[in-house]
C-alpha positions in Angstrom: 0.2 -0.2 0.3 2.6 2.4 1.0 4.6 1.7 -2.5 1.3 2.6 -4.4 0.9 5.4 -2.9 4.4 6.7 -3.7 4.0 5.8 -6.9 0.5 7.9 -7.5 2.4 10.8 -4.8 5.6 10.9 -7.9 2.4 10.9 -10.6 0.9 13.6 -9.3 4.1 15.6 -8.3 4.7 14.9 -12.2 1.8 16.1 -13.5 2.2 19.4 -11.3 5.3 19.9 -12.6 4.1 19.6 -16.2 1.9 21.9 -15.7 4.0 24.5 -15.0 6.9 23.1 -17.5 5.7 21.8 -20.5 6.6 23.9 -23.8 5.1 22.3 -26.9 3.0 23.7 -30.1 -0.5 23.3 -31.0 0.3 19.4 -32.0 2.0 18.5 -29.4 5.2 18.0 -30.3 8.0 19.6 -28.2 9.9 23.1 -29.4 12.8 25.1 -28.4 11.6 28.5 -26.2 13.7 31.4 -24.9 14.1 29.6 -21.6 16.7 27.1 -20.8 15.1 24.8 -17.9 17.9 22.8 -16.1 16.4 20.2 -13.5 18.9 18.9 -10.5 18.7 15.6 -8.8 18.2 15.7 -4.9 22.1 15.7 -4.6 22.3 18.9 -6.0 19.2 20.4 -4.7 20.2 21.5 -1.6 20.8 24.9 -0.6 24.1 24.7 0.3 25.1 24.5 -3.5 22.8 27.5 -4.8 26.0 29.2 -5.4 27.5 26.4 -7.7 23.6 26.0 -9.7 23.7 29.8 -10.3 27.2 30.1 -11.3 27.1 27.2 -14.2 23.4 28.8 -15.0 25.1 31.7 -15.8 27.5 30.1 -18.3 24.3 28.8 -20.1 22.7 31.8 -20.2 25.2 34.4 -21.2 26.1 30.9 -24.0 22.8 31.3 -25.5 21.1 34.6 -23.9 18.5 32.7 -23.3 16.8 32.9 -19.4 17.8 30.2 -16.9 15.4 28.0 -14.8 16.5 25.5 -12.3 14.2 23.4 -11.3 15.0 21.6 -7.7 14.0 17.9 -7.2 13.3 15.7 -4.0 13.3 12.5 -6.4 15.3 10.9 -8.8 11.9 9.8 -10.9 11.1 13.2 -11.0 14.1 14.6 -12.4 14.5 11.6 -14.8 11.2 12.0 -15.9 11.0 15.5 -16.5 13.7 15.3 -18.8 12.1 12.6 -20.8 9.1 14.2 -21.1 10.4 17.1 -22.8 9.8 19.2 -19.6 13.3 20.1 -19.1 16.2 20.9 -21.2 19.6 20.0 -19.3 19.9 17.7 -16.2 22.9 16.6 -14.5 22.8 13.2 -13.7 24.5 10.1 -13.0 25.4 7.5 -15.8 22.1 5.1 -15.1 19.9 8.1 -14.8 21.0 9.1 -17.9 20.8 5.9 -19.5 17.1 5.4 -18.5 16.6 8.5 -20.0 17.6 8.0 -22.9 16.4 4.4 -23.0 12.7 6.0 -22.9 13.4 9.1 -24.8 16.5 9.2 -27.3 16.5 12.9 -27.8 18.1 12.6 -24.6 22.1 13.0 -25.5 25.1 13.4 -23.3 26.4 17.2 -23.5 29.7 17.1 -21.0 31.1 15.6 -18.1 34.0 16.7 -15.6 37.4 15.2 -16.0 39.3 14.3 -13.4 42.6 15.9 -12.3 43.7 15.1 -15.6 41.8 16.9 -17.6 41.1 13.8 -19.6 38.1 11.1 -19.4 41.1 8.9 -18.4 40.2 9.5 -14.7 36.9 10.7 -15.4 35.7 8.7 -12.0 34.2 9.5 -8.4 33.4 6.2 -6.0 30.7 4.2 -4.9 31.1 3.8 -0.9 29.5 0.9 1.5 30.3 2.2 4.6 29.4 1.1 8.0 29.0 3.1 11.6 33.0 3.3 13.0 31.8 1.1 16.2 30.2 -1.3 14.3 32.9 -1.8 12.0 34.3 -5.4 13.2 30.8 -7.0 12.7 31.3 -7.0 9.4 35.2 -8.0 9.2 35.9 -12.1 8.3 39.6 -12.9 9.6 40.4 -9.7 10.2 39.0 -8.1 6.6 35.8 -6.5 5.9 33.9 -9.3 3.7 30.6 -8.9 2.1 29.2 -11.8 3.9 28.7 -10.0 6.8 25.7 -7.6 5.4 23.6 -10.3 4.9 20.2 -10.3 7.3 21.5 -6.3 8.1 19.6 -3.2 7.7 20.3 -1.5 4.4 20.7 1.7 3.2 20.3 2.7 -1.0 20.0 5.9 -2.6 17.7 5.2 -5.3 17.2 2.4 -7.6 18.0 5.1 -10.4 21.5 6.2 -8.8 24.3 4.3 -10.7 26.9 4.8 -7.4 24.1 4.1 -4.4 22.2 1.4 -6.5 23.5 0.0 -9.9 27.2 -0.8 -9.1 27.0 -1.4 -5.2 23.5 -4.2 -6.1 26.1 -5.9 -9.2 28.8 -6.2 -6.5 26.6 -7.4 -4.1 25.2 -10.0 -7.0 28.1 -11.5 -8.1 29.1 -12.1 -4.4 26.2 -13.8 -3.2 24.7 -15.7 -6.4 27.8 -17.9 -6.4 26.9 -19.4 -2.8 24.0 -22.1 -3.2 22.1 -20.2 -0.8 21.6 -16.9 -2.5 21.7 -18.8 -6.1 18.9 -17.2 -7.1 19.4 -13.7 -5.7 18.3 -11.1 -7.8 18.6 -6.7 -8.3 14.6 -6.8 -7.4 15.8 -8.5 -4.0 17.6 -6.6 -2.8 14.8 -3.4 -3.2 13.5 -5.0 0.1 13.8 -7.0 3.4 13.4 -10.7 3.6 15.8 -12.3 0.5 19.2 -10.8 1.7 18.6 -8.1 3.9 16.7 -7.7 7.1 15.2 -4.0 5.5 16.3 -1.9 2.9 15.6 1.7 2.7 16.0 4.3 0.3 17.8 7.6 1.3 16.4 9.4 -2.0 19.6 11.3 -2.1 23.4 10.1 -1.1 23.3 12.0 2.1 20.0 10.8 2.8 21.4 7.9 2.6 24.5 8.3 5.1 22.2 9.9 6.9 20.4 6.7 7.4 23.6 5.2 8.6 24.9 7.6 10.9 21.3 8.1 12.9 21.4 4.1 13.1 18.4 3.6 11.0 20.6 1.4 8.6 23.6 -1.3 9.1 25.0 -0.6 6.2 24.6 2.2 3.5 25.7 2.9 -0.3 26.4 6.2 -0.9 29.0 8.3 -2.7 32.2 10.2 -2.3 31.8 13.6 -4.2 28.2 13.9 -3.0 29.0 13.8 1.1 32.4 15.7 0.6 30.9 18.7 1.6 29.9 17.6 5.1 32.6 15.1 5.9 36.6 15.4 6.5 38.9 12.4 6.6 39.4 11.5 10.5 41.9 8.4 10.2 43.7 7.0 7.0 43.3 8.2 3.1 40.7 9.2 1.2 38.8 6.3 -0.8 40.6 3.4 0.5 38.9 0.6 2.3 39.4 0.7 6.2 39.4 4.5 6.2 37.3 6.6 8.9 35.3 9.5 8.1 33.6 12.2 10.4 30.9 14.5 9.9 31.8 18.5 9.8 31.1 20.1 13.0 29.3 22.7 10.9 27.8 20.6 8.5 24.7 21.6 6.8 21.4 20.1 6.5 20.5 17.0 6.6 24.1 15.9 8.8 23.4 18.7 11.0 21.7 16.3 13.1 24.8 14.1 13.2 28.0 16.0 13.3 31.0 14.8 15.1 29.9 10.7 13.7 32.0 8.5 12.3 31.8 5.7 9.7 34.5 3.0 7.9 34.3 2.4 4.7 34.2 -1.2 3.4 34.2 -1.1 0.3 35.0 1.3 -2.9 34.5 1.0 -5.8 35.2 3.4 -9.1 32.4 4.7 -11.0 32.3 6.9 -14.1 32.0 10.4 -13.8 28.1 12.3 -13.8 27.4 14.2 -16.9 25.3 16.9 -17.9 23.0 16.1 -20.2 20.5 17.7 -22.8 16.8 17.0 -24.3 18.1 18.0 -28.2 14.0 18.6 -29.0 13.8 21.1 -26.6 17.0 22.3 -26.2 18.0 22.2 -30.0 21.8 21.9 -31.8 22.4 25.5 -32.0 22.0 25.9 -28.3 24.0 22.2 -27.5 26.6 23.8 -29.7 26.8 26.8 -27.9 26.8 25.0 -24.2 29.4 22.6 -25.4 31.5 25.1 -27.0 30.9 27.5 -23.5 31.1 24.5 -20.6 34.0 23.3 -22.7 36.1 26.4 -22.9 39.5 27.3 -20.5 37.1 30.4 -19.2 34.8 27.5 -17.4 37.8 25.1 -16.3 39.9 28.3 -14.8 36.0 30.0 -13.1 37.4 29.4 -9.5 33.4 29.0 -8.8 32.5 26.3 -10.6 36.3 24.2 -10.1 36.2 25.6 -6.6 40.0 25.3 -5.4 40.0 21.8 -3.3 41.1 23.9 0.0 38.4 26.5 -0.2 36.3 26.6 2.6 32.1 26.1 2.0 30.7 23.1 -0.6 30.9 23.2 -4.3 29.4 20.5 -7.2 33.2 20.7 -8.6 36.6 20.8 -6.5 39.9 21.6 -8.4 43.3 19.3 -7.5 44.7 19.3 -11.0 43.3 20.3 -14.4 40.0 19.2 -13.9 37.7 21.1 -16.6 34.8 19.6 -18.8 35.1 18.1 -21.4 32.4 16.3 -24.7 31.6 12.7 -24.1 29.7 10.2 -26.6 26.7 8.2 -25.7 29.4 5.0 -25.9 31.5 6.3 -23.1 28.8 5.2 -20.9 28.7 1.2 -22.3 30.4 -0.4 -19.2 27.2 1.1 -16.9 25.1 -0.6 -19.4 26.5 -3.8 -19.2 26.1 -3.7 -15.7 22.3 -3.6 -16.3 22.1 -6.5 -18.8 
């Protein structure tokens, strides 16, 4: 019943959003207009990231000469469907979200991807984490090493089933591990979405921040979330960044939703590289001309050197992108996301 209500709520929200944002001609066909609508995932919709969103919006407005409107969301499905249904022109989303959007509407195409420190796509990755509370870490070890065997019958938090690093990548690893065992030989991705098959209970945080807080507030024993979405709120307490066994601590001045778990610590039991998240465009509503303008502007040296977009790594405050080397935006083709498509097979 709760699931049915949740689906109905999402559909109602989408209907309301569509009334306010829909663009099209008399025949209902999408058309290019004078506003660039950008839809953001819940992870990037927080007030602490407003300055980053606004600076990117300014680049887009300057490049196209059009007004930019930001649409913030609390649900992955709403963000994806808004783009698919021609109610947004641009979105910043994970690889899995892009693949789902492209499968539903082939006019959804990648625009740019933030590179790695090399300034190329060779190291354009972030990291999917499985984390446990630091005081519970010995529970998740066998012979002194973290082991996936120990997560069976525990409560688990994912981000969203449309999240690349908060669901698709960790669920793939979990299935690969457990289906080798006779007891779990028939385990499926759908089984991981609810308690009773592998986990005692399954939660969805609806954002990476929400999944992390599910862990730190004691609602989940294990949680999946990514490094880049929580880096504004946590700091290394022990070990090295993105290393199994490293301990992270929530900053004393952490913004919502971490403000209620400041000082809490978690340990990484698993770390997996993931392809960086792209900006994507709806070609039907954005148009080829503006697509080219945006790609040229976003991949420019001016944007790469814009300290309000690629914020220096040692800067105070929150940001969408940080600069530790030669990070910038680079054009990307659909085939670059094929490794994530392989996970879905």
